[in-house]
Each structure stands twice: as structure tokens, then as C-alpha cells.
C-alpha positions as CSV (number, residue, x, y, z in Angstrom):
1,X,0.0,0.0,0.0
2,X,2.8,2.5,1.0
3,X,4.7,1.6,-2.2
4,X,1.6,2.5,-4.3
5,X,1.2,6.0,-2.6
6,X,4.8,7.1,-3.0
7,X,5.8,8.9,-6.2
8,X,8.6,7.5,-8.2
9,X,11.9,9.3,-7.9
10,X,12.0,10.1,-11.6
11,X,8.6,11.8,-11.5
12,X,9.6,14.0,-8.5
13,X,12.7,15.0,-10.3
14,X,10.7,15.9,-13.4
15,X,8.2,18.1,-11.4
16,X,11.1,20.0,-9.7
17,X,12.6,20.7,-13.1
18,X,9.4,22.1,-14.5
19,X,8.5,24.2,-11.4
20,X,12.0,25.5,-11.0
21,X,13.8,26.1,-7.8
22,X,11.6,27.0,-4.8
23,X,12.4,30.2,-3.1
24,X,13.0,30.0,0.6
25,X,10.4,31.8,2.7
26,X,11.6,34.9,4.5
27,X,12.5,34.1,8.1
28,X,10.7,35.7,11.0
29,X,13.9,37.5,12.0
30,X,14.1,39.4,8.6
31,X,10.5,40.5,9.0
32,X,11.1,41.9,12.4
33,X,14.2,43.7,11.1
34,X,12.1,45.3,8.3
35,X,9.5,46.5,10.7
36,X,12.1,48.1,12.9
37,X,13.4,50.0,9.9
38,X,9.9,51.2,8.8
39,X,8.8,52.5,12.1
40,X,11.2,55.5,12.3
41,X,10.4,56.4,8.7
42,X,6.7,56.4,9.3
43,X,7.1,58.4,12.5
44,X,9.3,60.9,10.7
45,X,6.7,61.2,7.9
46,X,3.9,61.8,10.4
47,X,6.0,64.4,12.2
48,X,6.9,66.2,9.0
49,X,3.3,66.2,7.8
50,X,2.1,67.4,11.2
51,X,4.7,70.2,11.2
52,X,3.7,71.3,7.7
53,X,0.0,71.3,8.5
54,X,0.6,73.2,11.8
55,X,2.8,75.7,10.0
56,X,0.2,76.2,7.2
57,X,-2.5,76.6,9.8
58,X,-0.6,79.3,11.7
59,X,0.5,81.3,8.7
60,X,-2.4,80.9,6.4
61,X,-5.1,78.3,7.2
62,X,-6.6,80.0,10.2
63,X,-7.2,83.1,8.1
64,X,-9.0,81.2,5.3
65,X,-12.8,81.4,5.1
66,X,-14.2,78.8,2.8
67,X,-17.6,77.8,1.5
68,X,-18.9,75.4,-1.2
69,X,-22.2,77.3,-1.5
70,X,-20.9,79.3,-4.4
71,X,-21.8,79.4,-8.1
72,X,-20.5,81.1,-11.2
73,X,-22.9,83.8,-12.3
74,X,-23.3,86.1,-15.3
75,X,-25.6,88.9,-16.3
76,X,-27.6,87.1,-18.9
77,X,-29.7,89.2,-21.2
78,X,-33.0,87.7,-22.3
79,X,-33.9,89.6,-25.5
80,X,-37.3,90.2,-27.2
81,X,-38.8,92.5,-29.8
82,X,-40.0,96.0,-29.1
83,X,-42.6,95.8,-31.8
84,X,-45.3,93.4,-33.0
85,X,-44.1,91.8,-36.2
86,X,-43.5,88.5,-38.0
87,X,-40.1,86.7,-37.8
88,X,-38.6,86.5,-41.3
89,X,-35.1,85.1,-40.4
90,X,-33.1,83.8,-37.4
91,X,-29.5,84.7,-38.2
92,X,-27.7,82.8,-35.4
93,X,-27.6,79.2,-34.1
94,X,-27.8,77.8,-30.6
95,X,-24.6,78.3,-28.5
96,X,-23.1,80.5,-31.2
97,X,-20.6,83.2,-30.1
98,X,-21.6,86.7,-31.4
99,X,-20.1,90.2,-31.3
100,X,-21.8,93.4,-30.2
101,X,-24.1,94.8,-32.9
102,X,-24.4,91.4,-34.7
103,X,-27.8,90.7,-36.2
104,X,-29.7,87.9,-34.3
105,X,-33.3,88.0,-35.5
106,X,-34.9,89.9,-38.4
107,X,-38.6,90.9,-38.5
108,X,-40.9,92.0,-41.4
109,X,-40.1,95.7,-41.9
110,X,-42.9,96.6,-44.4
111,X,-45.4,98.0,-42.0
112,X,-42.8,100.0,-40.2
113,X,-41.4,101.3,-43.5
114,X,-44.9,102.5,-44.5
115,X,-45.3,104.3,-41.2
116,X,-41.9,106.0,-41.7
117,X,-43.0,107.2,-45.2
118,X,-46.2,108.6,-43.7
119,X,-44.3,110.4,-41.0
120,X,-41.8,111.9,-43.5
121,X,-44.7,113.1,-45.6
122,X,-46.2,114.8,-42.6
123,X,-42.8,116.4,-41.9
124,X,-42.6,117.7,-45.4
125,X,-46.2,119.1,-45.2
126,X,-45.3,120.9,-41.9
127,X,-42.2,122.4,-43.6
128,X,-44.3,123.7,-46.4
129,X,-46.8,125.2,-43.9
130,X,-43.9,127.0,-42.3
131,X,-42.9,128.5,-45.7
132,X,-46.5,129.7,-46.3
133,X,-46.8,131.2,-42.8
134,X,-43.4,132.9,-43.2
135,X,-44.5,134.5,-46.4
136,X,-47.7,135.6,-44.8
137,X,-45.8,137.3,-42.1
138,X,-43.7,139.1,-44.7
139,X,-46.8,140.1,-46.5
140,X,-48.4,141.6,-43.5
141,X,-45.3,143.5,-42.6
142,X,-45.4,145.0,-46.2
143,X,-49.0,145.9,-45.7
144,X,-48.2,147.7,-42.5
145,X,-45.5,149.7,-44.2
146,X,-47.9,150.6,-47.0
147,X,-50.6,151.6,-44.5
148,X,-48.1,153.8,-42.7
149,X,-47.3,155.6,-46.0
150,X,-51.0,156.0,-46.8
151,X,-51.5,157.5,-43.3
152,X,-48.7,160.0,-44.0
153,X,-50.2,160.9,-47.3
154,X,-53.7,161.3,-45.9
155,X,-52.5,163.4,-43.1
156,X,-50.7,165.7,-45.6
157,X,-53.9,166.0,-47.6
158,X,-55.9,166.6,-44.5
159,X,-53.6,169.5,-43.6
160,X,-53.9,171.0,-47.1
161,X,-57.7,170.6,-47.2
162,X,-58.0,172.2,-43.8
163,X,-56.0,175.2,-44.8
164,X,-57.9,175.5,-48.1
165,X,-61.2,175.3,-46.4
166,X,-60.2,178.1,-43.9
167,X,-59.0,180.4,-46.7
168,X,-62.2,179.7,-48.8
169,X,-64.4,180.6,-45.8
170,X,-62.7,183.9,-45.3
171,X,-63.0,184.8,-49.0
172,X,-66.6,183.8,-49.1
173,X,-67.4,185.9,-46.1
174,X,-65.7,188.9,-47.8
175,X,-67.6,188.1,-51.0
176,X,-64.5,187.4,-53.0
177,X,-65.5,183.8,-53.9
178,X,-68.6,182.0,-54.5
179,X,-70.5,179.9,-51.9
180,X,-70.2,176.8,-54.1
181,X,-66.4,177.1,-54.1
182,X,-66.4,177.3,-50.3
183,X,-68.7,174.3,-50.0
184,X,-66.2,172.3,-52.3
185,X,-63.3,173.3,-50.0
186,X,-65.2,172.2,-46.9
187,X,-66.1,168.9,-48.6
188,X,-62.5,168.3,-49.5
189,X,-61.5,168.8,-45.9
190,X,-64.0,166.3,-44.7
191,X,-62.8,163.8,-47.3
192,X,-59.3,164.3,-46.1
193,X,-60.4,163.6,-42.5
194,X,-62.2,160.5,-43.6
195,X,-59.1,159.3,-45.5
196,X,-56.9,159.7,-42.5
197,X,-59.4,157.6,-40.4
198,X,-59.5,155.0,-43.1
199,X,-55.7,154.6,-43.5
200,X,-55.3,154.4,-39.7
201,X,-58.0,151.6,-39.6
202,X,-56.2,149.8,-42.4
203,X,-52.9,150.1,-40.5
204,X,-54.5,148.5,-37.4
205,X,-55.9,145.7,-39.5
206,X,-52.5,145.1,-41.0
207,X,-50.9,144.9,-37.6
208,X,-53.6,142.4,-36.4
209,X,-53.0,140.4,-39.5
210,X,-49.3,140.3,-38.7
211,X,-50.1,138.9,-35.2
212,X,-52.3,136.2,-36.8
213,X,-49.6,135.4,-39.3
214,X,-47.0,135.1,-36.6
215,X,-49.2,132.8,-34.6
216,X,-49.8,130.7,-37.7
217,X,-46.0,130.5,-38.2
218,X,-45.5,129.4,-34.6
219,X,-48.2,126.8,-35.0
220,X,-46.6,125.5,-38.2
221,X,-43.2,125.3,-36.5
222,X,-44.7,123.3,-33.6
223,X,-46.4,121.0,-36.1
224,X,-43.0,120.5,-37.7
225,X,-41.4,119.5,-34.3
226,X,-44.2,117.0,-33.8
227,X,-43.8,115.7,-37.4
228,X,-40.0,115.3,-36.9
229,X,-40.6,113.4,-33.6
230,X,-43.0,111.1,-35.4
231,X,-40.3,110.6,-38.1
232,X,-37.7,109.7,-35.4
233,X,-40.2,107.3,-33.7
234,X,-40.9,105.7,-37.1
235,X,-37.2,105.4,-37.8
236,X,-36.7,103.8,-34.3
237,X,-39.5,101.3,-34.9
238,X,-38.0,100.4,-38.3
239,X,-34.6,99.8,-36.6
240,X,-36.4,97.5,-34.2
241,X,-37.2,95.1,-37.0
242,X,-33.6,93.9,-36.5
243,X,-32.7,92.4,-33.1
244,X,-28.9,92.8,-32.5
245,X,-26.6,91.7,-29.8
246,X,-26.1,94.3,-27.1
247,X,-22.7,92.9,-26.1
248,X,-20.2,90.2,-27.0
249,X,-21.5,86.8,-25.8
250,X,-22.9,83.4,-26.5
251,X,-26.4,82.8,-27.8
252,X,-28.6,80.4,-25.9
253,X,-32.2,79.4,-25.2
254,X,-33.3,80.4,-28.7
255,X,-37.1,80.3,-29.1
256,X,-37.7,82.3,-32.2
257,X,-38.9,80.5,-35.4
258,X,-39.3,81.8,-38.9
259,X,-42.9,82.8,-39.7
260,X,-43.8,83.3,-36.0
261,X,-45.8,86.3,-35.1
262,X,-44.3,87.9,-32.0
263,X,-45.6,90.5,-29.6
264,X,-43.6,93.3,-28.1
265,X,-41.7,92.1,-25.0
266,X,-41.9,88.4,-25.9
267,X,-38.8,86.5,-24.9
268,X,-37.1,85.1,-28.0
269,X,-33.4,84.5,-27.3
270,X,-30.9,84.8,-24.5
271,X,-27.4,86.1,-24.6
272,X,-24.8,85.0,-22.0
273,X,-21.7,87.1,-21.3
274,X,-18.2,85.9,-22.2
275,X,-16.0,84.2,-19.7
276,X,-14.2,87.4,-18.9
277,X,-17.5,89.0,-17.6
278,X,-18.5,86.1,-15.4
279,X,-18.2,86.3,-11.6
280,X,-18.9,84.1,-8.6
281,X,-21.6,84.6,-5.9
282,X,-20.5,82.8,-2.7
283,X,-22.9,82.6,0.2
284,X,-20.8,82.9,3.3
285,X,-22.2,82.4,6.8
286,X,-22.5,85.5,9.0
287,X,-19.9,84.0,11.3
288,X,-17.3,84.2,8.5
289,X,-17.8,87.9,7.6
290,X,-16.1,89.6,10.5
291,X,-12.7,90.1,8.8
292,X,-13.9,89.9,5.2
293,X,-13.7,93.0,3.0
294,X,-13.3,94.1,-0.6
295,X,-10.1,93.3,-2.4
296,X,-9.1,90.2,-0.5
297,X,-7.7,87.3,-2.5
298,X,-9.9,84.4,-3.3
299,X,-9.1,80.9,-4.5
300,X,-11.8,79.2,-6.6
301,X,-12.0,75.4,-7.2
302,X,-14.7,74.3,-9.6
303,X,-16.5,71.1,-9.2
304,X,-16.2,70.4,-12.9
305,X,-12.4,69.9,-12.5
306,X,-11.1,70.0,-8.9
307,X,-7.6,69.9,-10.2
308,X,-7.9,73.4,-11.6
309,X,-8.0,76.6,-9.6
310,X,-9.0,80.2,-10.5
311,X,-7.9,83.3,-8.7
312,X,-10.0,86.2,-7.9
313,X,-10.8,88.9,-5.3
314,X,-13.8,89.9,-3.2
315,X,-15.7,92.6,-5.1
316,X,-18.6,93.3,-2.7
317,X,-20.8,91.9,0.1
318,X,-24.6,92.1,-0.1
319,X,-26.2,94.7,2.2
320,X,-28.6,92.2,3.6
321,X,-28.9,88.4,4.0
322,X,-30.2,86.2,1.2
323,X,-33.3,85.4,3.2
324,X,-34.4,89.1,3.3
325,X,-34.2,89.3,-0.5
326,X,-36.3,86.1,-1.0
327,X,-39.9,86.2,-2.1
328,X,-41.2,85.4,1.4
329,X,-38.7,86.9,3.9
330,X,-38.8,85.3,7.4
331,X,-40.7,87.0,10.2
332,X,-39.1,85.9,13.4
333,X,-41.4,88.0,15.6
334,X,-44.2,85.6,15.2
335,X,-44.5,81.9,16.0
336,X,-41.8,79.7,17.4
337,X,-38.3,81.1,16.9
338,X,-35.5,78.9,15.7
339,X,-32.2,80.6,15.2
340,X,-30.6,79.8,11.9
341,X,-27.2,81.0,10.8
342,X,-27.7,83.5,8.0
343,X,-25.8,83.6,4.7
344,X,-24.8,86.7,2.8
345,X,-24.2,86.7,-0.9
346,X,-20.6,87.8,-1.7
347,X,-19.6,88.8,-5.2
348,X,-16.2,87.6,-6.3
349,X,-14.5,88.9,-9.4
350,X,-12.5,86.3,-11.4
351,X,-9.1,87.3,-12.7
352,X,-9.3,88.1,-16.4
353,X,-6.3,86.0,-17.4
354,X,-7.6,82.9,-15.5
355,X,-11.1,83.4,-17.1
356,X,-9.7,83.6,-20.6
357,X,-7.7,80.3,-20.1
358,X,-10.6,78.4,-18.5
359,X,-12.5,77.3,-21.6
360,X,-15.0,75.3,-19.5
361,X,-16.1,78.4,-17.5
362,X,-19.9,78.7,-17.7
363,X,-22.6,80.5,-15.7
364,X,-24.2,78.2,-13.2
365,X,-21.2,76.0,-12.3
366,X,-20.6,75.1,-8.7
367,X,-17.3,76.2,-7.1
368,X,-15.6,76.2,-3.7
369,X,-14.5,79.7,-2.6
370,X,-11.6,80.3,-0.2
371,X,-11.1,83.9,1.0
372,X,-7.8,85.0,2.5
373,X,-8.8,87.4,5.3
374,X,-5.2,88.4,6.1
375,X,-4.3,92.1,5.9
376,X,-2.6,93.3,2.7
377,X,-2.5,91.8,-0.7
378,X,-1.5,88.1,-0.4
379,X,-1.6,85.0,-2.5
380,X,-3.1,81.8,-1.2
381,X,-0.2,79.3,-1.3
382,X,-1.5,76.1,0.3
383,X,0.5,73.7,2.6
384,X,3.4,73.1,0.3
385,X,3.6,76.6,-1.0
386,X,3.6,78.2,2.4
387,X,6.4,75.8,3.5
388,X,8.5,76.7,0.4
389,X,7.9,80.4,1.1
390,X,9.0,80.0,4.7
391,X,12.2,78.2,3.5
392,X,12.8,80.9,0.9
393,X,12.5,78.4,-2.0
394,X,9.8,80.4,-3.9
């Protein structure tokens, strides 16, 4: 039985040849020696790490106020028409970059062009009315001058007729002239008096006519001002048939379709600002704001890529907590009171160079904001950076 269970010597030799030489297991003594060598190294690494963290905390970490309640924001403009019209073309595509003044949407201009033509015709008519009123004023002034000359002539004739009538009366009394001749002289004097009265009345009428003509001229000038205002309004309405970009940006949320009839104020397209005009709104707790002020350095770490950091600075802090700006602000004077730490929106400007390099930067992204509240302008270095700076290696 034992002879059957034992392997032949040749078979064992063949197995050893195939398997190769068997390595000897490490002895317990060598394991203990390795452990004794690792313990000082681990202890040294822990000490160095603790020293680095403690140094960073003393020189920088204790001054850092951080929050992950922060988001990239941008002043997005939602654009719509200022007139009622039909869309005839949409000149941009979704997510397309555009320049200021670039055409976005075109509307049918025919109705607005007709209104402009009507307004221009009204302005031309008002201009012609001014010309007519101006000539009427000149005519009335000429009539006044003529009436003044007639008055002078009538007064001279009145003087002559009065003298002649007096002389004829004297001669008639002495019998040197006939009574009929005296009567003629008296009649001539009366005619001269009537002529003076007539010319004076004509002069007054001419002066009144000048006043009326001047009033008509002022009325025509006022109508011209109104007509020119209507022309400008019509020109503006015609210009509104083209919707243009108010600033450089990226088109989004396009809702306009060709052939669509739109109303004034209807939202058709949105324009997001470029990366250089984006900023961050970080909602810090009220317990973090004691030493925070404008101009302090900020380190921004986006959730989209935590390996990338952006630099910025504090631009401003909201004048009231976010809760007070909400639709339904809390009223703590009624009901059961539960104290809640308030948060204040803080606007953070992103450095222009960093914004230009960050091609992924978009409004709405989540970031973590770290504000350095130390006095003076400083740069957040981190654990390794602060250690290098202390050793003079930067």
C-alpha cells in the first residue's frame, strides 16, 4: 500500500525541473528587522506632515474662510422684440458666439417702413406750412409799411384841405369867392379827415394780420417739431425690425422660429456674457464675515475639475442676507423662533487671465471659494507653497 502511494523518484525530479527552484520563505527575523526600519520612517513622515499642517494653519489656514455654497454667475440678457411683427429670419444658431451689434433675428419691416414714409410726408407738409406762414408774415409787414405811408399821405392831404377850407371861408365871407367854391373846399377837408381815419384803420388791420400770421407761423413750427418726432419714432420702430446683440457673448435658449408672429416684449433669445464677464456669488455664513472685505484674494476650485484653480478677489458683500431678498422673507417676531445662521451673498471677481484660459467656464457652475482674510495683498499658497515660502524656496 505504501509503495503505491509514494511517487517514483524520476517523477519527482521531473516536477522539480518544471517548477524551477523553490524560493526560501523569509524568516521571522528578517520580518522583524524590516518592521524596525519602517517605524522610524513612518514616524518621521507623520511628524513632518504634522509640522507642515501646523505651519500652514498658523501662517495661512486660520485666516481662510471657505464655502462650497458658491456658483458662477453672469448677467444674462433675455432679448425680445420692441414691436409686433413676423419673424422673417433667425440669423444665429444655438450656442453661437456673437459680437456686439451682430444681427440675431430679423422681423418683417414693411409695415414700419410705411409708417416711416407717412411720418416723413407729414414732416414735409409741416415744412411747407412754415414756408406759407413765413411768407404771410412778410406780406403783413409789407401791408403795415404801406398803410403807414398812406397815413402820412392822408394826413398831408388833411392839412392842405383844412388850410384851403379856412381860406375859402374867409374869402366867401368877404364876397371874394362863390359859396359853391367854399362848399367844395369844406367837402375836400371832410374827405381828407375820412381818408386819415380809413388809413389808420387799415394800418390797425394790417398789424392784427401780422399777429395772426406770426401765430400761424409758430403753429406750423410746432407741427414740424411734432412731425419730426414722429419721423424719429418711425425710424426707431423700423430699426427695431432687426434684433442685435447688445454685447459680446454666446447665444442660448433660442425660441424664435421663422414665420412666427411675436408681440412686443416676448422672450425670443438669451445672450450669456463671455467668460471674462462672469463672476462668482459665494454665500458665506454670517460668522465668517467679521474680517472679510473688498479686495481680499480668493481661490476658486470648480466642481467640474477640482484639479484646476482660479484666482479672484472679493468685489462686494450684499447689504442684507439672502433670506431678506427672498420672495417670502422670514418674520421671526411671530410663531416659534428657531435661530438659523444667515448667509450673505458675496460677489467675487475672477481674474481676467484665468477666465480667458478656462474654456470650461460657464454660468451656473458650482465652485468652492476660499477667501484669505489676512491684511494686505497676499496670494493663497497652500500647505506646500507656504512651507516653500518660509524656507525661501519660492
